[in-house]
C-alpha positions in Angstrom: 0.3 0.3 0.4 1.5 3.4 -1.0 1.9 5.9 1.6 -0.3 8.4 -0.2 -3.3 5.9 -0.2 -2.6 5.4 4.0 -2.5 8.8 4.4 -5.8 9.5 2.8 -7.4 6.9 4.4 -5.9 8.1 7.9 -7.0 11.4 7.3 -10.6 10.1 6.1 -11.1 8.0 8.7 -10.9 10.6 11.1 -13.3 12.6 9.4 -15.8 10.0 9.4 -15.2 8.7 12.9 -14.2 5.6 11.7 -11.1 3.2 12.0 -8.8 3.2 8.8 -9.6 -0.7 8.4 -13.5 0.7 7.8 -13.0 2.6 5.2 -13.3 0.9 1.3 -11.6 2.3 -1.6 -14.6 2.2 -3.5 -16.8 4.0 -0.7 -17.8 7.8 -1.3 -17.5 10.1 1.2 -21.4 10.3 1.8 -21.3 6.5 2.1 -18.8 6.9 5.0 -21.1 9.9 6.4 -18.6 12.7 5.6 -20.8 16.0 4.9 -19.4 19.1 2.9 -17.9 20.3 5.7 -16.1 17.3 6.3 -14.9 17.2 2.7 -13.4 20.8 2.8 -11.6 19.8 6.4 -10.6 16.1 4.7 -9.2 18.5 1.2 -7.6 21.0 3.7 -5.9 17.9 5.5 -4.7 16.5 2.4 -3.2 19.9 0.8 -1.1 20.5 4.5 -0.5 16.7 4.6 1.4 16.2 0.7 1.9 20.1 0.5 0.0 20.2 -2.4 -2.7 22.6 -4.0 -6.0 20.8 -4.4 -8.5 22.0 -7.3 -11.5 22.1 -5.4 -14.1 24.3 -5.0 -16.5 23.4 -2.2 -19.1 26.4 -3.7 -19.0 24.2 -7.1 -17.9 20.6 -6.5 -19.2 19.8 -9.9 -16.8 22.2 -11.6 -13.9 20.4 -10.2 -11.0 18.8 -11.9 -10.5 17.0 -8.5 -12.2 13.7 -8.4 -14.1 13.0 -5.0 -16.7 10.1 -6.3 -14.6 7.5 -4.2 -11.8 6.9 -1.9 -9.7 5.2 -4.6 -10.9 8.5 -6.7 -8.9 10.9 -4.5 -6.2 8.8 -4.1 -5.5 8.6 -7.8 -6.2 12.4 -8.0 -3.9 13.1 -4.9 -1.3 11.2 -6.3 -1.7 12.6 -9.7 -1.4 16.2 -8.3 2.1 15.1 -6.5 3.5 13.6 -9.5 2.5 16.8 -11.4 4.3 19.0 -8.6 7.5 17.2 -8.7 7.6 17.6 -12.7 
């Protein structure tokens, strides 16, 4: 398991008040009980943890290039952002 994946699962689990082992990669944040405020806090935590800027507008989530449809989508999106910023 990649460090990115582990850290994102920890961040999401903390927001959902769940154990990281209870977070499945195919679950949406909604299924995990994370509301829009929890989503914004998760994005901030991801930005801080990985020192990246996430292209996400909480006021227009549908207009975002950042895929938040599932835990695995978030992991992929963050890995792509990290790769982009290293190049």
